[in-house]
C-alpha positions in Angstrom: 0.0 0.0 0.0 1.5 3.4 -1.0 1.8 6.1 1.6 -0.5 8.9 0.7 1.5 12.1 1.1 -0.4 15.0 2.5 1.0 18.2 1.2 1.7 20.7 3.9 4.1 23.5 2.9 6.2 25.4 5.3 4.5 28.5 6.7 4.8 31.9 5.0 6.6 33.0 8.2 9.3 30.3 7.7 9.6 31.3 4.0 10.0 34.9 4.9 12.7 34.1 7.6 14.9 32.7 4.8 14.4 35.7 2.6 17.5 37.4 1.1 15.7 40.8 1.6 16.2 42.6 4.9 13.3 42.7 7.4 10.8 45.3 6.5 12.3 46.0 3.0 10.4 48.5 0.9 11.0 49.9 -2.5 11.4 53.7 -2.8 8.9 54.4 -5.6 9.4 58.1 -5.1 12.8 57.7 -6.8 12.1 55.5 -9.8 15.4 56.4 -11.5 17.4 55.3 -8.5 15.4 52.2 -7.7 17.4 49.0 -7.3 15.3 45.8 -7.6 18.2 43.3 -7.8 17.7 41.7 -4.3 14.0 41.7 -4.7 14.2 39.8 -8.0 16.7 37.4 -6.4 14.2 36.7 -3.6 11.5 36.2 -6.3 13.8 33.6 -8.0 14.6 31.9 -4.7 10.9 31.3 -3.9 10.0 30.3 -7.5 12.6 27.6 -7.9 11.7 25.8 -4.6 8.0 26.4 -3.9 5.3 25.3 -6.2 2.1 27.4 -6.4 -0.7 26.1 -4.2 -3.2 25.8 -7.1 -0.8 23.5 -8.9 -0.3 21.4 -5.8 -4.1 21.1 -5.3 -4.5 20.0 -8.9 -1.8 17.3 -8.6 -3.3 16.0 -5.4 -6.8 16.0 -7.0 -5.2 14.0 -9.9 -3.5 11.6 -7.6 -6.7 10.9 -5.7 -8.5 10.2 -9.0 -6.0 7.4 -9.8 -6.2 3.8 -8.5 -4.2 3.6 -5.3 -1.0 1.7 -5.8 -1.0 2.2 -9.6 1.9 3.7 -11.5 -0.1 6.8 -12.0 -0.9 7.1 -8.3 2.6 6.4 -7.2 4.1 8.9 -9.7 1.8 11.7 -8.7 2.5 10.9 -5.0 6.2 11.1 -5.7 5.7 14.5 -7.3 4.0 15.7 -4.1 6.8 14.2 -2.0 9.3 16.1 -4.2 7.4 19.3 -3.7 7.6 19.0 0.1 11.3 18.2 0.0 12.2 21.1 -2.3 10.1 23.5 -0.1 11.6 22.3 3.2 15.2 22.4 2.0 14.8 25.5 -0.3 16.3 23.6 -3.2 15.1 23.5 -6.9 12.0 21.5 -7.6 13.6 20.1 -10.7 17.2 19.7 -11.9 16.1 21.6 -15.0 15.4 25.2 -13.8 14.5 26.1 -17.4 14.5 29.2 -19.5 13.9 32.2 -17.2 11.1 34.4 -18.5 10.0 37.7 -16.8 7.0 40.0 -17.4 7.5 43.5 -15.9 4.7 45.9 -15.5 5.7 49.4 -14.3 4.7 53.0 -14.0 6.0 55.8 -16.2 9.5 56.9 -15.3 11.1 53.6 -14.5 14.1 52.8 -16.6 13.6 49.6 -18.5 17.3 49.4 -19.3 18.2 49.7 -15.6 15.6 47.1 -14.5 16.9 44.7 -17.2 20.4 45.1 -15.9 19.2 44.4 -12.3 17.2 41.3 -13.4 20.3 40.0 -15.2 22.4 40.5 -12.1 19.8 38.8 -10.0 19.8 35.8 -12.4 23.6 35.6 -12.2 23.5 35.6 -8.4 20.7 33.0 -8.4 22.8 30.8 -10.6 25.8 31.2 -8.3 23.8 30.3 -5.3 22.3 27.3 -7.1 18.7 28.5 -7.1 19.1 28.2 -10.9 21.1 25.7 -12.9 23.2 27.3 -15.7 21.0 26.4 -18.7 22.2 29.0 -21.2 24.5 27.5 -24.0 25.7 28.7 -27.4 23.5 27.1 -30.0 26.1 25.5 -32.2 29.1 24.8 -29.9 27.0 24.0 -26.8 29.4 26.0 -24.7 27.9 27.0 -21.4 28.3 30.6 -20.2 28.0 29.3 -16.6 25.9 32.4 -15.6 22.6 31.9 -17.5 23.5 34.9 -19.7 23.1 34.9 -23.4 26.8 34.9 -24.7 25.8 36.8 -27.8 23.2 39.4 -27.0 20.8 40.0 -24.0 18.1 37.5 -25.0 18.4 35.4 -21.9 16.9 35.8 -19.4 13.8 36.8 -21.4 12.3 40.1 -20.2 9.0 41.5 -21.4 8.1 45.1 -20.4 4.7 46.8 -20.2 4.1 50.3 -18.9 0.8 50.8 -17.1 -1.1 53.6 -15.3 -0.8 52.1 -11.9 1.7 53.4 -9.3 3.1 50.0 -8.3 5.3 47.5 -10.0 4.5 43.8 -10.8 7.2 41.3 -11.9 6.1 37.8 -12.9 8.6 35.0 -13.6 8.2 31.6 -15.2 10.8 28.9 -15.3 10.1 27.0 -18.5 11.8 23.6 -18.6 13.4 22.3 -21.8 11.5 19.1 -21.9 8.1 20.7 -21.9 9.3 23.4 -24.3 10.3 20.7 -26.8 6.7 19.4 -27.1 5.1 22.8 -27.7 3.6 23.2 -31.1 2.3 25.7 -33.6 -0.4 24.9 -36.2 -1.3 26.7 -39.4 -5.0 26.3 -40.2 -6.4 24.8 -42.3 -4.3 21.7 -41.6 -5.3 18.8 -43.9 -3.1 16.3 -42.0 -5.3 16.4 -38.9 -8.5 17.6 -40.6 -8.5 20.9 -38.8 -10.4 23.9 -40.2 -10.4 27.5 -39.2 -12.9 27.2 -36.3 -13.0 26.1 -32.7 -13.3 22.4 -33.8 -10.1 22.9 -35.6 -8.4 24.4 -32.6 -9.6 21.4 -30.5 -8.0 19.0 -33.0 -4.7 20.9 -32.8 -4.7 20.7 -29.0 -5.5 16.9 -28.9 -2.9 16.3 -31.6 -0.2 18.1 -29.7 -0.9 16.2 -26.5 -1.0 12.8 -28.2 2.3 13.5 -29.9 3.8 14.7 -26.6 2.7 11.6 -24.6 4.7 11.9 -21.4 7.7 13.6 -22.8 6.7 17.0 -21.5 6.7 15.7 -17.9 3.0 15.3 -17.7 0.5 16.1 -16.3 0.9 19.3 -18.2 -0.7 22.7 -18.2 -1.4 24.0 -21.7 -1.3 27.6 -22.8 -3.2 28.1 -26.1 -3.2 31.2 -28.3 -5.7 31.3 -31.1 -4.6 33.8 -33.7 -1.8 36.3 -33.7 1.2 35.8 -35.8 4.0 33.2 -35.3 5.8 35.2 -32.7 3.0 36.9 -30.7 1.0 33.7 -30.7 3.8 31.8 -28.9 4.5 34.7 -26.6 0.8 34.8 -25.6 0.6 31.0 -25.2 3.3 31.2 -22.5 1.9 34.3 -20.8 -1.6 32.7 -20.2 0.1 29.9 -18.2 0.6 32.5 -15.5 -3.1 32.3 -14.8 -3.9 30.3 -11.7 -5.5 26.9 -12.3 -9.2 26.9 -11.5 -9.7 30.6 -12.3 -12.3 31.4 -14.9 -11.6 32.6 -18.4 -13.3 36.1 -18.6 -15.0 34.9 -21.8 -17.8 32.4 -21.0 -17.5 30.5 -24.3 -13.7 30.2 -23.9 -14.1 29.2 -20.3 -16.5 26.4 -21.3 -14.1 25.3 -24.0 -11.2 25.1 -21.5 -13.1 22.9 -19.2 -14.4 20.6 -22.0 -11.0 20.1 -23.6 -9.3 19.5 -20.2 -11.9 16.7 -19.6 -11.4 15.3 -23.1 -7.6 15.2 -22.8 -7.8 13.3 -19.5 -9.6 10.5 -21.3 -6.6 9.8 -23.5 -5.0 7.5 -21.0 -1.5 9.0 -21.3 -1.3 9.8 -17.6 1.5 11.2 -15.5 4.9 10.9 -17.3 3.2 8.8 -19.9 2.7 5.8 -17.6 -1.1 5.7 -18.2 -3.9 6.9 -16.0 -6.6 9.5 -15.7 -4.5 12.6 -15.2 -2.8 13.7 -18.5 -3.3 17.5 -18.0 -3.9 19.7 -15.0 -5.6 22.4 -17.1 -5.9 24.3 -20.3 -5.8 28.1 -20.6 -6.8 29.6 -24.0 -7.0 33.1 -25.3 -8.3 34.4 -28.7 -6.2 37.0 -30.5 -6.7 39.1 -33.6 -5.0 37.8 -36.7 -4.3 38.7 -40.3 -7.2 37.5 -42.6 -4.7 35.3 -44.5 -3.3 33.6 -41.4 -4.7 31.4 -38.7 -2.3 30.1 -36.2 -2.8 28.0 -33.1 0.2 28.2 -30.8 0.4 25.7 -27.9 2.9 26.0 -25.0 3.1 22.9 -22.8 4.1 23.5 -19.2 5.4 20.5 -17.1 3.8 19.5 -13.8 6.5 21.5 -12.0 4.8 24.7 -13.1 7.2 27.2 -11.5 5.7 30.7 -11.6 5.4 33.5 -9.2 4.4 37.2 -9.2 6.1 39.8 -7.0 3.9 42.9 -6.4 5.3 46.2 -5.1 2.5 48.4 -3.8 2.3 52.2 -4.1 4.0 52.6 -0.7 6.8 50.2 -1.6 5.7 47.1 0.3 6.5 43.8 -1.4 4.3 40.7 -1.6 4.5 37.4 -3.5 1.6 35.6 -5.1 
């Protein structure tokens, strides 16, 4: 009989006690030009690599409990929960692949994007040195590793997206996108005769099912799918990753799309692929989809696959400089 692991994470007080930020740290938003967010981003990375979001944990436990106790699917999901607790307790990476590091920064007018990008890069260097991150950035052809997670050619890694907004605070979201799940992402150009997919929601459904069937367990299932319907080849893929930031179980603001997400999630979990491809009832934890505008001549469906170790976190700096993590 397998031991059924009950996931109880360390308290927020314990997490805060291990913070790299000084007690009571606040950002001085009255001096945006002189603002240094390096240590705050380092703390964001420390938490993200070792502590899985509660909504993902809940989905994994729900999936485990839906499997036959003692089956390979049950034991695999149970081991995932055990791994989550070990990583959290020891403040060590949830997975040996700490992935491509992707940031989304939303900020008020007056903040220097160039300065913040330098600070983020420095935080990633420090996180790599302290082994919160594994050095995953290599030259494409030679495979030579920079050892710092910095793109040796330009400044394309870590990936940083900026958006200026009208709010007084700052929001920085990060996602650690593993290489295995990145490899099974897919982009379709509709109509697609090979899978019988036309330019409609039924065609989109066929694309999603085809991508998951081809992935099997290679994306470290059960996965979370981000789906962008429309856009171009670049913006579609960017959006398909961004929508994975949405918490599992939250509603899509468009009722029709919300219903589609629920329906396709249920359908994918009838495929029998299961966790890590071992078979079972839990192939995906959820599907997040968003419709985009497109050129009349083009119809793309871009699918990003996120592994079960869905490492994402948002750091929010309020108008008075207080910091929180969600």
